[in-house]
C-alpha positions in Angstrom: -20.3 21.1 13.6 -18.3 17.8 13.7 -15.3 17.7 11.4 -14.0 14.9 9.1 -10.5 15.4 7.6 -10.3 14.1 4.0 -6.8 13.6 2.7 -5.8 15.2 -0.6 -3.5 12.6 -2.0 -2.2 11.5 -5.5 -3.1 9.9 -8.8 -6.5 8.3 -9.6 -8.0 8.8 -6.3 -6.9 12.5 -6.0 -8.8 12.8 -9.3 -11.9 10.9 -8.0 -12.0 13.4 -5.2 -12.7 16.4 -7.2 -16.1 14.6 -8.2 -16.9 12.8 -5.0 -16.1 15.5 -2.5 -18.7 18.1 -3.4 -21.4 15.5 -3.2 -20.1 14.4 0.1 -20.2 17.9 1.5 -23.6 18.8 0.0 -25.2 15.8 2.0 -23.1 15.6 5.2 -23.4 19.4 6.2 -27.3 18.8 6.4 -26.4 16.3 9.4 -24.0 18.8 11.1 -20.6 17.3 9.6 -18.2 19.3 7.5 -15.6 17.4 5.4 -12.4 19.3 5.0 -9.3 18.6 2.7 -5.9 18.3 4.0 -3.2 18.3 1.5 -0.7 15.3 2.2 0.0 14.7 -1.6 3.5 14.0 -2.5 3.5 17.5 -4.1 2.1 19.1 -1.0 4.9 17.3 1.1 7.5 18.5 -1.3 6.4 22.0 -1.0 6.1 21.8 2.6 9.6 20.3 3.0 10.9 23.5 1.2 8.9 25.8 3.3 6.6 26.9 0.6 3.4 25.2 2.1 1.9 24.4 5.3 2.9 21.0 6.7 -0.5 19.4 6.7 1.0 15.9 7.5 2.4 17.1 10.9 -0.8 18.8 11.6 -2.5 15.4 11.0 0.0 13.8 13.1 -1.5 15.9 16.1 -5.1 15.1 15.0 -4.6 11.4 15.4 -3.7 12.0 19.0 -7.0 13.6 19.8 -9.9 12.0 21.3 -12.2 13.0 18.5 -9.7 12.8 15.7 -11.5 11.6 12.4 -9.5 11.3 9.2 -10.4 9.5 5.8 -7.1 8.6 4.3 -7.1 7.7 0.6 -4.0 5.9 -0.8 -1.0 7.8 -1.3 2.3 7.7 -3.3 5.1 6.3 -1.1 7.7 7.8 -3.2 10.9 6.4 -4.7 13.8 8.6 -5.5 12.7 8.5 -9.2 9.1 9.7 -8.3 10.4 12.4 -6.1 12.7 13.7 -8.9 9.8 13.8 -11.2 7.6 15.4 -8.8 10.0 18.3 -8.2 10.6 18.7 -11.9 6.8 19.1 -12.3 6.7 21.6 -9.7 9.7 23.6 -11.0 7.8 23.7 -14.3 4.8 25.2 -12.5 6.9 28.0 -11.3 7.9 26.8 -8.0 11.4 27.8 -6.8 12.7 24.6 -5.3 16.1 22.9 -5.9 16.8 19.7 -7.5 17.2 16.6 -5.5 20.9 15.6 -5.1 21.4 12.0 -5.3 25.0 12.2 -4.4 25.5 15.4 -2.2 28.8 17.1 -3.0 28.8 19.6 -0.1 27.0 20.6 3.0 24.5 22.6 1.3 23.4 19.6 -1.0 23.5 17.3 2.1 21.0 19.8 3.7 18.7 19.8 0.5 18.7 16.1 0.5 18.0 15.8 4.3 14.8 18.0 3.7 13.6 16.0 0.7 14.2 12.7 2.4 11.1 13.1 4.7 9.0 12.7 1.3 10.5 9.3 0.4 9.0 6.0 1.0 6.2 5.4 3.8 6.4 9.0 5.0 2.6 9.3 5.6 1.4 6.0 7.3 3.8 6.0 10.2 2.5 9.5 11.1 -1.1 8.7 10.8 -1.2 5.3 12.1 -1.6 5.8 15.8 -3.7 2.7 16.2 -3.7 -0.9 15.1 -5.6 -2.1 11.8 -9.0 -3.8 11.5 -9.3 -4.8 7.8 -12.3 -6.9 6.6 -14.7 -7.0 3.7 -18.1 -5.6 4.6 -20.8 -8.4 4.4 -22.6 -6.7 1.6 -19.3 -6.5 -0.4 -18.4 -10.1 0.2 -21.9 -11.3 -0.7 -21.8 -9.3 -3.9 -18.3 -10.7 -5.0 -19.6 -14.2 -4.5 -22.8 -13.7 -6.5 -20.8 -11.9 -9.1 -17.5 -13.7 -9.2 -14.4 -12.3 -11.1 -12.4 -14.7 -12.9 -9.2 -16.3 -11.5 -7.1 -17.9 -14.1 -6.6 -21.9 -13.6 -3.2 -23.2 -12.6 -1.9 -25.9 -15.0 -2.0 -29.3 -13.6 1.8 -29.7 -14.1 2.3 -25.9 -13.2 6.0 -25.2 -12.5 5.4 -21.9 -10.9 6.8 -21.2 -7.6 8.2 -18.5 -5.1 12.0 -18.6 -4.4 13.5 -17.2 -1.2 16.6 -17.5 0.6 15.3 -19.9 3.0 17.0 -18.3 6.0 20.5 -18.4 4.4 22.0 -15.1 4.9 18.9 -13.1 4.9 17.0 -10.9 7.4 15.3 -13.9 8.8 18.4 -15.7 9.6 20.4 -12.9 11.3 17.6 -11.4 13.4 18.1 -10.9 17.1 15.5 -9.4 19.4 15.5 -7.8 22.8 12.8 -6.1 25.0 14.1 -3.0 26.7 13.8 -3.2 30.4 13.6 0.7 31.0 13.5 3.9 29.2 17.0 4.5 27.7 19.1 5.8 25.0 20.4 3.2 22.7 23.5 3.6 20.4 24.0 1.8 17.1 27.6 1.8 15.9 29.9 0.1 13.4 33.3 -0.7 14.5 32.9 1.7 17.3 31.8 4.5 15.2 28.2 5.8 16.0 25.7 5.5 13.1 22.9 6.8 15.1 21.1 6.8 18.7 17.5 6.4 19.6 15.5 7.0 22.7 13.8 3.6 23.6 10.9 3.2 25.8 10.5 0.4 28.7 8.8 -2.7 27.3 9.8 -1.7 23.6 10.9 -4.6 21.3 14.1 -3.9 19.5 15.1 -6.3 16.3 18.4 -6.0 14.9 19.3 -7.9 11.7 20.9 -7.7 8.2 21.0 -9.0 4.7 24.2 -10.5 3.5 24.8 -9.1 0.0 27.2 -11.9 -1.0 24.4 -14.2 -0.1 21.8 -12.3 -1.8 23.8 -12.0 -5.1 24.5 -15.7 -5.1 20.6 -16.4 -4.6 19.8 -14.1 -7.6 22.4 -16.1 -9.6 20.8 -19.5 -8.6 17.3 -18.4 -9.4 18.2 -17.1 -12.7 19.8 -20.2 -13.6 17.0 -22.2 -12.3 14.5 -19.9 -14.4 16.6 -20.8 -17.5 16.5 -24.4 -16.8 12.9 -24.8 -16.3 11.8 -22.3 -18.9 10.2 -19.9 -16.4 9.8 -16.2 -16.4 12.0 -14.5 -13.7 10.3 -12.0 -11.7 11.4 -9.9 -8.6 8.9 -8.9 -6.0 10.0 -6.2 -3.5 8.6 -3.2 -1.8 10.9 -0.4 -2.5 8.2 2.2 -1.6 7.5 1.4 2.0 11.0 -0.1 2.6 12.7 3.0 1.2 16.3 2.1 2.1 16.7 -1.7 2.0 14.7 -2.7 -0.9 15.9 -0.4 -3.5 19.3 -1.6 -2.7 18.2 -5.3 -3.1 16.5 -4.2 -6.2 19.7 -2.7 -7.5 21.7 -5.9 -6.8 19.1 -8.0 -8.8 19.3 -5.5 -11.7 23.2 -5.8 -11.7 23.1 -9.7 -11.4 20.6 -10.2 -14.3 22.6 -7.9 -16.6 26.0 -8.8 -15.0 28.1 -8.7 -18.2 26.6 -5.4 -19.2 27.4 -3.7 -15.8 31.0 -5.1 -15.9 31.6 -4.0 -19.4 30.5 -0.4 -18.8 31.5 -0.3 -15.2 33.7 2.9 -15.9 31.1 4.7 -17.9 28.5 4.2 -15.5 30.7 5.4 -12.6 31.5 8.5 -14.6 27.8 9.3 -15.3 26.8 8.5 -11.7 24.7 5.5 -12.7 22.8 3.9 -9.8 21.3 0.5 -10.4 19.1 1.0 -7.3 17.1 3.5 -9.6 16.6 1.0 -12.4 16.7 1.1 -16.1 14.6 4.3 -16.6 17.1 6.3 -14.6 20.1 4.7 -16.3 18.6 5.7 -19.7 18.4 9.4 -18.4 22.2 9.0 -17.2 23.4 7.7 -20.6 21.2 10.0 -22.7 23.6 11.8 -25.3 26.7 9.9 -24.3 28.8 8.5 -27.0 28.1 4.9 -26.0 24.3 5.4 -25.4 23.3 3.3 -28.5 25.8 0.5 -27.9 24.8 0.3 -24.1 21.0 0.2 -24.9 21.8 -2.5 -27.5 23.8 -4.5 -25.0 20.9 -4.5 -22.4 18.3 -5.4 -25.2 20.6 -8.4 -26.3 20.2 -9.9 -22.8 16.4 -9.5 -22.9 16.3 -10.7 -26.6 18.3 -13.9 -25.5 15.2 -15.0 -23.5 17.3 -17.0 -21.1 15.4 -16.4 -18.8 12.5 -14.4 -20.0 12.1 -11.3 -17.6 8.5 -10.2 -16.3 7.3 -7.0 -18.0 5.6 -4.2 -16.1 4.2 -3.2 -19.6 4.8 -5.4 -22.5 3.3 -3.0 -25.1 5.9 -0.3 -23.9 8.7 -2.8 -23.4 9.0 -1.9 -19.9 10.7 -4.7 -17.8 10.7 -5.7 -14.1 13.8 -3.5 -13.7 12.4 -0.3 -15.1 12.2 1.3 -11.7 12.4 0.0 -8.2 8.8 1.3 -7.4 7.0 -0.3 -10.6 6.7 -3.7 -9.0 5.2 -3.5 -5.3 5.0 -7.0 -3.7 1.6 -6.7 -2.1 0.2 -5.9 -5.3 2.3 -8.0 -7.7 2.2 -11.3 -5.9 -1.7 -11.5 -5.8 -1.6 -11.0 -9.6 0.8 -14.1 -9.9 -1.7 -16.2 -7.9 -4.7 -14.6 -9.9 -3.1 -15.4 -13.2 -2.4 -19.0 -12.4 1.1 -18.7 -11.4 2.0 -16.4 -14.5 3.5 -13.1 -15.5 3.8 -11.5 -18.7 6.6 -11.6 -21.3 7.9 -8.9 -23.7 5.3 -10.4 -26.4 2.4 -9.8 -23.9 2.1 -13.7 -23.3 1.3 -15.0 -19.7 3.8 -17.6 -18.8 4.7 -19.4 -15.7 6.9 -17.6 -13.3 9.5 -18.1 -10.7 8.5 -15.3 -8.2 11.6 -14.1 -6.6 11.2 -12.8 -3.0 14.6 -12.8 -1.5 14.0 -12.6 2.5 12.2 -15.6 3.7 10.5 -13.8 6.7 7.3 -12.9 4.6 8.3 -15.0 1.3 7.1 -18.0 3.2 3.6 -16.6 3.1 3.8 -16.1 -0.7 5.5 -19.2 -1.3 2.7 -21.1 0.4 -0.1 -19.2 -1.4 1.4 -20.4 -4.8 2.2 -23.9 -3.6 -1.3 -24.2 -2.3 -2.8 -23.5 -5.7 -0.3 -25.6 -7.7 -1.6 -28.5 -5.4 -5.1 -27.9 -5.0 -6.0 -25.8 -8.1 -7.5 -22.1 -8.1 -9.9 -20.8 -5.6 -13.7 -20.7 -6.3 -14.6 -17.0 -5.8 -18.2 -17.9 -5.6 -17.7 -20.0 -2.4 -14.4 -19.1 -0.9 -14.4 -17.8 2.7 -12.7 -14.6 4.0 -9.5 -13.6 5.8 -10.0 -10.7 8.3 -7.0 -9.0 9.6 -5.9 -7.3 12.9 -2.6 -5.7 12.1 0.0 -4.6 14.6 1.0 -1.3 13.0 0.6 1.6 15.6 3.3 3.9 16.4 5.5 2.8 13.5 5.6 -0.9 14.5 8.1 -3.3 13.2 10.0 -2.9 9.7 8.0 -0.2 8.2 9.3 2.2 11.0 13.0 1.0 10.5 14.1 3.8 7.9 15.9 6.0 10.4 17.9 2.8 11.6 18.7 1.1 8.4 22.2 1.3 6.9 24.2 0.2 3.9 27.4 -0.7 5.5 30.5 1.2 4.4 32.9 -1.2 5.7 33.1 -4.9 7.2 33.0 -5.4 10.9 30.8 -5.5 14.1 27.7 -3.7 14.5 26.7 -3.2 18.1 23.4 -2.2 19.7 24.3 -0.9 23.1 22.0 0.5 25.9 22.9 2.4 29.1 23.7 -1.0 31.0 25.9 -2.4 28.1 25.8 -4.3 24.8 22.4 -5.5 23.9 23.2 -7.2 20.6 26.1 -7.3 17.9 26.5 -8.6 14.5 29.4 -9.4 12.1 28.8 -7.9 8.7 30.6 -7.5 5.4 30.9 -4.1 3.6 27.6 -3.5 1.5 25.4 -5.6 3.7 22.0 -3.9 4.7 21.7 -3.6 8.6 18.5 -2.4 10.2 16.9 -2.1 13.6 13.0 -2.3 13.8 11.2 -1.2 16.9 7.7 -2.2 18.4 6.4 -0.2 21.3 4.6 -2.0 24.2 1.2 0.1 24.1 0.4 -1.0 20.5 1.0 -4.6 21.4 -1.2 -4.5 24.3 -3.9 -2.8 22.1 -3.3 -5.3 19.2 -4.3 -8.1 21.7 -7.3 -6.2 23.0 -8.6 -5.6 19.3 -8.0 -9.2 18.3 -9.9 -10.5 21.4 -12.8 -7.9 20.5 -13.1 -9.0 17.0 -12.8 -12.6 17.8 -15.8 -12.4 20.1 -17.9 -10.3 17.7 -17.2 -12.6 14.7 -17.3 -15.9 16.5 -14.5 -17.4 14.3 -11.0 -18.5 14.9 -8.2 -16.0 15.4 -4.6 -16.9 14.6 -1.8 -14.9 15.9 0.9 -15.5 13.0 3.9 -15.6 15.4 6.8 -18.1 15.0 8.6 -19.0 18.1 11.7 -19.7 15.9 11.9 -16.1 14.7 13.7 -13.8 17.5 11.0 -11.0 17.1 8.1 -13.2 17.3 9.5 -15.0 20.3 9.6 -11.7 22.1 6.0 -10.9 21.0 4.8 -14.3 22.2 5.9 -13.7 25.7 3.9 -10.3 25.7 0.8 -11.6 23.8 0.4 -14.5 26.3 0.7 -12.3 29.2 -1.7 -9.5 27.9 -4.3 -12.3 26.9 -4.7 -12.7 30.6 -6.1 -9.3 30.7 -9.2 -10.2 28.8 -12.1 -12.7 28.9 -11.3 -15.3 26.3 -13.5 -18.0 27.5 -15.1 -19.7 24.6 -12.9 -18.1 21.9 -10.7 -20.1 19.6 -7.3 -18.2 19.8 -4.3 -19.9 18.4 -0.6 -19.3 17.5 1.2 -20.5 14.3 4.2 -20.0 12.3 3.7 -18.3 8.9 3.5 -21.5 6.7 1.1 -23.3 9.1 -1.2 -20.1 9.5 -1.3 -19.8 5.7 -2.3 -23.6 5.4 -4.8 -23.3 8.1 -6.4 -20.1 6.7 -6.5 -21.5 3.0 -8.1 -24.8 4.0 -10.8 -22.8 5.7 -11.1 -20.4 2.9 -11.6 -23.3 0.5 -14.5 -24.5 3.0 -16.1 -21.2 2.7 -15.2 -20.4 6.3 -13.8 -17.1 7.6 -10.7 -16.7 9.8 -9.1 -13.6 11.6 -5.3 -13.3 11.0 -3.6 -11.4 13.8 -0.2 -10.3 12.2 2.5 -7.7 12.3 2.8 -4.7 10.2 4.4 -6.2 7.0 2.3 -9.3 7.0 -0.8 -7.1 7.3 0.3 -5.3 4.3 0.8 -8.6 2.3 -2.4 -10.4 3.5 -4.7 -7.7 3.2 -4.0 -7.2 -0.7 -3.6 -11.0 -1.5 -6.9 -12.3 0.1 -9.2 -9.3 -1.1 -7.7 -9.4 -4.5 -8.6 -13.0 -4.8 -12.0 -12.8 -2.9 -13.2 -9.5 -4.2 -11.2 -8.7 -7.3 -9.4 -5.8 -5.5 -8.3 -4.7 -2.0 -9.9 -1.2 -2.5 -13.3 -2.7 -1.4 -11.9 -3.8 2.0 -13.1 -1.8 5.1 -9.8 -0.5 6.6 -10.5 0.9 10.1 -7.8 2.1 12.4 -9.3 2.6 15.9 -6.8 5.2 17.2 -5.3 4.6 20.6 -6.3 8.0 21.7 -9.9 7.4 20.9 -10.6 8.8 17.3 -10.6 6.9 13.9 -8.5 6.8 10.8 -10.4 5.2 8.0 -8.3 4.0 5.1 -9.9 3.4 1.6 -7.8 0.5 0.0 -4.9 0.2 -2.1 -3.7 2.5 -4.8 -1.2 0.1 -6.8 -2.9 0.4 -10.0 -3.6 4.2 -9.8 -0.8 5.2 -12.1 -2.4 3.1 -15.0 -5.8 4.6 -14.2 -4.4 8.1 -14.6 -2.6 7.4 -17.8 -6.0 6.0 -19.2 -7.9 9.1 -17.8 -5.4 11.6 -19.6 -5.6 9.7 -22.8 -9.5 9.2 -22.9 -11.2 10.9 -20.0 -12.2 7.5 -18.6 -11.3 7.2 -14.9 -12.0 3.4 -13.9 -10.9 4.1 -10.2 -13.7 2.5 -8.0 -14.6 4.6 -5.0 -16.3 2.1 -3.0 -13.6 2.1 -0.5 -14.3 5.9 0.0 -18.0 5.2 0.2 -17.4 2.6 2.9 -14.9 4.7 4.9 -17.2 7.5 4.9 -20.0 5.5 6.3 -17.8 4.2 9.0 -16.5 7.7 9.7 -20.0 9.0 10.3 -21.0 6.1 12.2 -18.2 6.8 14.8 -19.2 10.4 15.1 -22.7 9.3 15.8 -21.7 6.8 18.4 -20.1 9.4 20.3 -22.5 12.2 19.9 -25.7 10.6 18.7 -28.5 12.6 16.8 -31.4 11.8 14.6 -30.1 13.6 11.7 -26.7 11.9 11.6 -28.3 8.5 12.3 -30.5 8.9 9.3 -27.6 10.3 7.2 -25.5 7.3 8.0 -28.3 4.8 7.1 -28.9 6.6 4.0 -25.3 6.1 2.9 -25.5 2.4 3.9 -28.5 2.0 1.7 -26.6 3.9 -1.1 -23.6 1.5 -0.7 -25.9 -1.5 -0.9 -27.6 0.0 -4.0 -24.3 0.6 -5.6 -23.5 -3.0 -5.2 -26.8 -4.6 -5.9 -27.1 -2.6 -9.1 -23.4 -3.2 -10.1 -22.6 0.5 -10.6 -18.7 0.2 -10.3 -16.9 1.9 -12.9 -16.3 0.0 -16.2 -12.6 -0.7 -17.2 -12.9 0.3 -20.9 -13.5 3.6 -22.5 -17.2 4.2 -23.5 -18.5 2.4 -20.3 -19.7 4.5 -17.2 -16.7 5.5 -15.2 -15.9 6.7 -11.7 -17.9 10.0 -12.3 -21.1 8.0 -13.0 -20.5 6.0 -10.1 -20.6 9.0 -7.9 -23.8 10.1 -9.4 -25.7 6.8 -8.6 -24.4 6.8 -5.1 -25.8 10.3 -4.9 -29.0 9.3 -6.3 -29.4 6.2 -4.1 -28.3 8.3 -1.0 -31.1 11.1 -1.8 -33.7 8.3 -2.5 -33.1 6.9 0.9 -33.0 10.3 2.7 -36.3 11.2 1.1 -38.0 8.2 2.7 -36.2 8.8 6.0 -37.9 8.9 9.4 -36.3 12.4 9.9 -38.9 14.7 8.7 -36.4 17.5 8.1 -33.9 15.4 6.0 -36.8 13.9 4.1 -38.3 17.2 3.2 -34.8 18.5 2.3 -33.7 15.6 0.0 -37.1 14.6 -1.7 -36.7 17.2 -4.3 -33.2 16.2 -4.8 -34.0 12.7 -5.1 -36.7 13.5 -7.6 -34.4 15.7 -9.6 -31.5 13.1 -9.8 -34.0 10.5 -10.8 -35.9 12.6 -13.4 -32.7 13.7 -14.9 -30.7 10.6 -14.8 -30.7 10.3 -18.8 -29.5 13.9 -19.2 -26.9 13.7 -16.5 -25.5 10.4 -17.9 -25.5 11.9 -21.3 -23.3 14.9 -20.1 -21.1 12.4 -18.2 -20.7 10.1 -21.1 -19.9 13.0 -23.6 -16.3 13.3 -22.5 -15.5 9.6 -22.9 -12.8 9.1 -25.7 -11.6 12.6 -25.1 -8.1 13.5 -24.0 -7.9 15.5 -20.6 -5.4 18.1 -19.4 -5.6 18.7 -15.6 -2.4 20.6 -15.4 -0.1 18.2 -13.8 0.4 14.5 -12.6 1.6 15.2 -9.3 0.2 18.6 -8.8 -3.0 19.1 -10.8 -4.5 22.5 -11.4 -7.6 22.4 -9.4 -9.7 24.3 -11.7 -8.8 22.2 -14.6 -9.1 18.8 -12.6 -12.5 19.7 -11.2 -13.8 20.7 -14.7 -12.6 17.4 -16.0 -14.2 15.5 -13.2 -17.5 17.4 -12.9 -18.5 17.5 -16.8 -22.3 17.4 -16.1 -23.8 20.9 -15.5 -27.2 19.3 -14.6 -25.5 17.2 -11.7 -23.7 20.2 -10.5 -26.4 22.3 -10.3 -28.5 20.0 -8.3 -25.7 19.1 -6.0 -24.4 22.7 -5.4 -28.1 23.8 -4.6 -28.5 21.3 -1.7 
């Protein structure tokens, strides 16, 4: 029996799995395909790090290296320190004997504990599983549905002042980047003033990038943008990715927090030091640290006075709860937050819940140039028309921890000023003059992923028959190295008649946007971080969500990893579910991923049953879209559980009419029952709307409680379980 591994992950998609997976398994087993769970949730990884659970992530790291590896990967938490601590506390409350996370280890034992837990922080899952490059695009049916049923994009004001502020190559990562390609396999050492920070084993042909963020320049930039926001009457909002960039971006977040509330941090510096306050953790952690202190009320009032001054207004994560942009570093994730700025007409929300124009602060210009152009384009040309806009398809270079998202082990907050050197076996490769507190990092991109990136781009360009743009800037050190390789590897492929071009970020954005406005499609071949930003920005504008994108990772070893979209709004979905029993998570990404996963198995080992099963799911997905069965956002509307029922009904109906006689006979009575008992099933599903739910935990739900909450229809369950 063929096997698909379905990841057990976190938050809303994890809750949805309790409802969806029994349906999936009931159907696919009839075509010889077993779907099995693998727990790579944050809770599962925390327990594994302490030796209390199987290390499922490492096991999946072996699966992606197998020729027949087949994984459906739902969005998981890329944990901040705050989330990790909350998860540990929940597991402890459930009886798991695990230690607290030591933020500032005081001895060797605490250092060991911190090191064990550190594997759970940030982008811990994706680098292990992504042993292939990314092919992300909207399925034709999904794109057609979006154009026929356009969601609303808010207009930009004719005199809009909204803009993106970045450092413009003055002291940022872009400004300082140096890049080399290793001529051989070798050990490379990173040192500060001659003292080794770490060493790595580098492969021949591997591209190494060193760079640093000047903290003095960053703090000056923050001050300037805060003043500009005051002068122009704009909301000030900070957009980083402290989840994926778990070392650098929390530090950059902390400096922003300090600068915005500079007088408060200066006045209470001694108190904060004594209490172990870390601005990188945000306001929520600060409030925990000062709780019960004699100055608690005074400190809170001092922070509130800055917010009340409204000069400038600060963007809110949750206006109703008074939660600002500085609540926690992981609250605002740039690839989810910047599309909202564009969607809302260049606006963010203030503490009164009013949407006002913003200066979106994205310090490093490397990728901020993309967001700057997206906002500037709409300020100049107006909002996009969802009913006519074309599509961006992305081929992303991400295999084997490519580029910045794999840089965690080689990122350092420098303890002293001096020279950082990167030295190979034949001598120094590059060096940097830095100040104390600067953030220095080295990123790596191996040669095999680059070759595969070129191959996949050429393949998709020929299939689609549209222009493909490599977003590479000859003036960026890293891109200059990639350009040499890409130009060389393109010679290995037949590119006759293909439109393949090279552009820097700003030009590529303008080219793509011009075609989008004309209703034309374009392929963007980008590196890992831009892949992340583009494949949220464009789908959220085109489709209303990036969760509806096909996200296929053809693994270099021959298998497939099928990702199901972004989970940026998953926490709010869980809050709503716990309060009301309504889960608005849309599982379309899972439906589409499953179809592609089945298709891959069938392409390698074709059989009539699997062909029919896959075609049936395709028909169900089309029916789901045509009949608009996506979950409603509000309590009292059909939710995620109902959407699963309808996919099951459409899938069974398609199989009942299948050319495969065995499957048709098997599913005809199922289809009949699901159709005849629709009213009863929906009544049972809707009966839980408005009722609070207890699933036994946020990070580590009780399986029995969660399944009961997500499978409340006894009628539906009996039909599915009897297949």
